[in-house]
LOGUTOR-887854 format. One record per atom (N, C-alpha, C, O): residue in one letter; x, y, z. Coordinates in steps of 0.001 Angstrom, whole numbers, padded with zeros to 6 digits, always signed. Layout:
<atoms>
AXYZ/...
</atoms>
This chain:
<atoms>
M+014214+031436+037006/M+013024+031240+036204/M+012332+029956+036633/M+012974+028918+036794/K+011050+030030+036814/K+010261+028860+037184/K+009829+028136+035912/K+009313+028758+034983/V+010043+026800+035873/V+009659+025993+034721/V+008276+025416+034984/V+008045+024784+036014/T+007371+025633+034061/T+006026+025088+034208/T+005942+023745+033504/T+006837+023370+032746/T+004855+023024+033762/T+004643+021722+033125/T+004661+021866+031607/T+005202+021011+030905/K+004083+022924+031113/K+004048+023145+029667/K+005464+023282+029097/K+005749+022769+028015/D+006359+023980+029830/D+007729+024179+029365/D+008508+022867+029312/D+009395+022718+028471/K+008197+021913+030192/K+008927+020650+030236/K+008722+019813+028982/K+009543+018949+028675/S+007641+020056+028258/S+007364+019250+027070/S+008088+019754+025826/S+008052+019104+024782/I+008740+020903+025931/I+009461+021446+024778/I+010719+020606+024553/I+011530+020415+025459/K+010856+020115+023335/K+012005+019272+022986/K+013093+020161+022407/K+013133+020413+021203/D+013974+020633+023283/D+015010+021539+022810/D+016427+021039+023095/D+017395+021729+022776/A+016562+019860+023687/A+017889+019291+023933/A+018335+018526+022693/A+017515+017927+021997/V+019624+018546+022421/V+020168+017897+021229/V+021192+016849+021656/V+022030+017094+022524/V+021107+015670+021023/V+022092+014612+021216/V+022775+014410+019874/V+022111+014186+018861/N+024098+014487+019864/N+024861+014355+018628/N+025892+013257+018837/N+026578+013243+019859/T+026013+012340+017890/T+026977+011249+018034/T+027601+010895+016688/T+027037+011185+015633/R+028759+010272+016740/R+029426+009788+015529/R+029495+008276+015598/R+029717+007696+016661/M+029302+007642+014445/M+029394+006188+014350/M+029728+005811+012922/M+029718+006654+012026/E+030024+004543+012718/E+030323+004062+011372/E+029073+004188+010503/E+027955+003937+010953/Y+029288+004580+009257/Y+028185+004772+008317/Y+027341+003510+008173/Y+026112+003583+008178/T+027991+002352+008043/T+027236+001109+007833/T+026384+000757+009049/T+025282+000229+008900/T+026883+001044+010244/T+026098+000804+011453/T+024830+001650+011424/T+023737+001153+011696/K+024980+002907+011100/K+023838+003820+011021/K+022832+003341+009979/K+021633+003293+010251/E+023306+002991+008807/E+022414+002558+007727/E+021650+001288+008101/E+020440+001204+007891/K+022356+000299+008656/K+021708-000957+009046/K+020656-000715+010127/K+019555-001262+010068/A+021004+000102+011102/A+020058+000395+012184/A+018841+001146+011656/A+017716+000864+012070/E+019046+002086+010760/E+017925+002841+010205/E+016992+001942+009396/E+015780+002155+009401/R+017536+000941+008703/R+016681-000005+007969/R+015792-000780+008928/R+014599-000955+008677/V+016377-001244+010032/V+015604-001981+011041/V+014544-001068+011646/V+013383-001459+011769/L+014935+000136+012022/L+013985+001075+012625/L+012842+001398+011672/L+011688+001493+012091/H+013157+001566+010403/H+012122+001850+009402/H+011091+000711+009351/H+009890+000959+009244/K+011570-000530+009429/K+010666-001683+009392/K+009676-001683+010558/K+008548-002160+010427/I+010111-001141+011702/I+009224-001133+012862/I+008567+000236+013083/I+007924+000474+014105/G+008744+001119+012110/G+008043+002397+012137/G+008625+003443+013071/G+007904+004318+013549/L+009920+003363+013335/L+010562+004342+014212/L+011628+005128+013470/L+012297+004609+012576/S+011772+006371+013850/S+012887+007172+013339/S+014064+006991+014297/S+013875+006528+015421/P+015265+007346+013871/P+016394+007296+014804/P+016137+008145+016056/P+016504+007742+017160/A+015520+009300+015895/A+015215+010148+017050/A+014240+009446+017996/A+014394+009525+019215/D+013232+008756+017436/D+012296+007985+018271/D+013047+006932+019075/D+012797+006750+020266/A+013973+006237+018406/A+014731+005174+019072/A+015581+005729+020209/A+015666+005117+021275/V+016208+006877+019993/V+017031+007485+021045/V+016142+007902+022212/V+016506+007693+023369/R+014969+008496+021919/R+014053+008878+023001/R+013609+007652+023796/R+013535+007701+025024/L+013312+006543+023093/L+012932+005308+023785/L+014075+004779+024645/L+013863+004369+025786/L+015281+004790+024095/L+016443+004333+024860/L+016615+005171+026124/L+016804+004622+027210/F+016551+006474+025995/F+016719+007346+027164/F+015615+007103+028187/F+015881+007098+029389/A+014379+006901+027730/A+013275+006621+028658/A+013531+005314+029409/A+013246+005219+030603/Q+014065+004311+028719/Q+014373+003029+029357/Q+015548+003153+030322/Q+015559+002499+031365/I+016518+003969+029994/I+017648+004213+030903/I+017128+004808+032211/I+017559+004416+033295/I+016211+005746+032098/I+015618+006352+033292/I+014823+005312+034069/I+014965+005211+035288/L+013993+004543+033382/L+013149+003529+034023/L+013977+002474+034756/L+013628+002073+035866/H+015065+002025+034144/H+015915+000968+034710/H+017027+001514+035604/H+017742+000755+036259/N+017160+002831+035622/N+018248+003474+036349/N+019605+002931+035872/N+020514+002704+036670/G+019713+002736+034590/G+020913+002198+033943/G+020533+001725+032553/G+019418+001968+032091/L+021442+001061+031897/L+021128+000534+030571/L+020076-000568+030673/L+020100-001349+031624/P+019156-000647+029713/P+018093-001645+029781/P+018527-003025+029272/P+017685-003862+028943/F+019807-003251+029210/F+020353-004544+028784/F+021710-004727+029451/F+022341-003762+029882/A+022141-005967+029528/A+023430-006258+030164/A+024580-005876+029230/A+024533-006141+028029/V+025595-005259+029791/V+026808-004940+029043/V+027936-005703+029710/V+028294-005442+030859/K+028491-006656+028965/K+029523-007517+029527/K+030705-007602+028587/K+030563-007450+027373/I+031850-007842+029146/I+033042-008088+028344/I+033070-009581+028051/I+033082-010388+028980/P+033081-009968+026761/P+033054-011393+026442/P+034333-012107+026886/P+035425-011540+026847/N+034169-013377+027312/N+035345-014163+027686/N+036013-014701+026422/N+035486-014527+025323/Q+037151-015342+026568/Q+037928-015810+025417/Q+037141-016807+024564/Q+037228-016774+023337/Q+036379-017686+025200/Q+035587-018683+024463/Q+034544-017990+023584/Q+034336-018392+022440/T+033892-016960+024106/T+032895-016218+023328/T+033553-015468+022185/T+033028-015443+021072/I+034695-014860+022449/I+035424-014141+021395/I+035787-015081+020262/I+035612-014738+019093/E+036289-016264+020591/E+036667-017242+019565/E+035441-017718+018788/E+035512-017897+017572/A+034325-017921+019474/A+033098-018357+018788/A+032611-017279+017820/A+032207-017592+016700/L+032643-016029+018237/L+032235-014935+017362/L+033156-014821+016148/L+032692-014578+015034/E+034449-014994+016363/E+035404-014969+015246/E+035136-016110+014274/E+035219-015921+013060/D+034811-017307+014800/D+034497-018457+013952/D+033246-018203+013117/D+033189-018579+011946/I+032244-017564+013722/I+031017-017235+012985/I+031341-016265+011864/I+030906-016461+010729/E+032098-015224+012165/E+032455-014226+011151/E+033285-014837+010030/E+033180-014414+008879/A+034110-015829+010357/A+034954-016476+009354/A+034196-017543+008571/A+034745-018137+007644/G+032934-017790+008938/G+032126-018792+008233/G+032420-020221+008655/G+032030-021159+007960/K+033101-020405+009781/K+033444-021746+010261/K+032287-022402+010997/K+032301-023614+011212/I+031293-021627+011384/I+030144-022145+012129/I+028877-021763+011376/I+028713-020618+010953/N+027981-022736+011214/N+026698-022457+010592/N+025778-021800+011609/N+025668-022253+012749/V+025124-020737+011191/V+024201-020023+012068/V+022789-020305+011577/V+022471-020063+010412/A+021937-020822+012471/A+020558-021148+012116/A+019762-019873+011886/A+019891-018908+012639/K+018943-019872+010848/K+018087-018723+010560/K+016731-018870+011241/K+016045-017879+011490/R+016345-020116+011542/R+015070-020389+012213/R+015315-021368+013345/R+016245-022173+013292/G+014482-021295+014362/G+014621-022175+015512/G+014572-023646+015143/G+015320-024448+015703/R+013702-024014+014207/R+013581-025432+013843/R+014816-025946+013098/R+015008-027158+012996/D+015645-025058+012583/D+016884-025479+011912/D+017919-026018+012898/D+018853-026722+012511/I+017743-025681+014172/I+018676-026138+015197/I+018474-027605+015500/I+019431-028331+015769/L+017233-028036+015457/L+016904-029416+015843/L+017314-030445+014844/L+017091-031637+015057/
</atoms>
């Protein structure tokens, strides 16, 4: 079967994933604030993956110092600035 340009625009592929409920809820709140649905966000991510020929952000394994710093933040041992001027 020959696929025409018109056929390529049909959105018939499905992406299904499982994640923690709280992750989904938090992400949906952020997306709502910027006017995107979860489906819009996935389409944007996939478009960026194609454009960058990979993920559009760096994926790295944190070193021990970073892991300890993140644990300290979660434990409330480090103050996190809410605004840039709070750092100064």
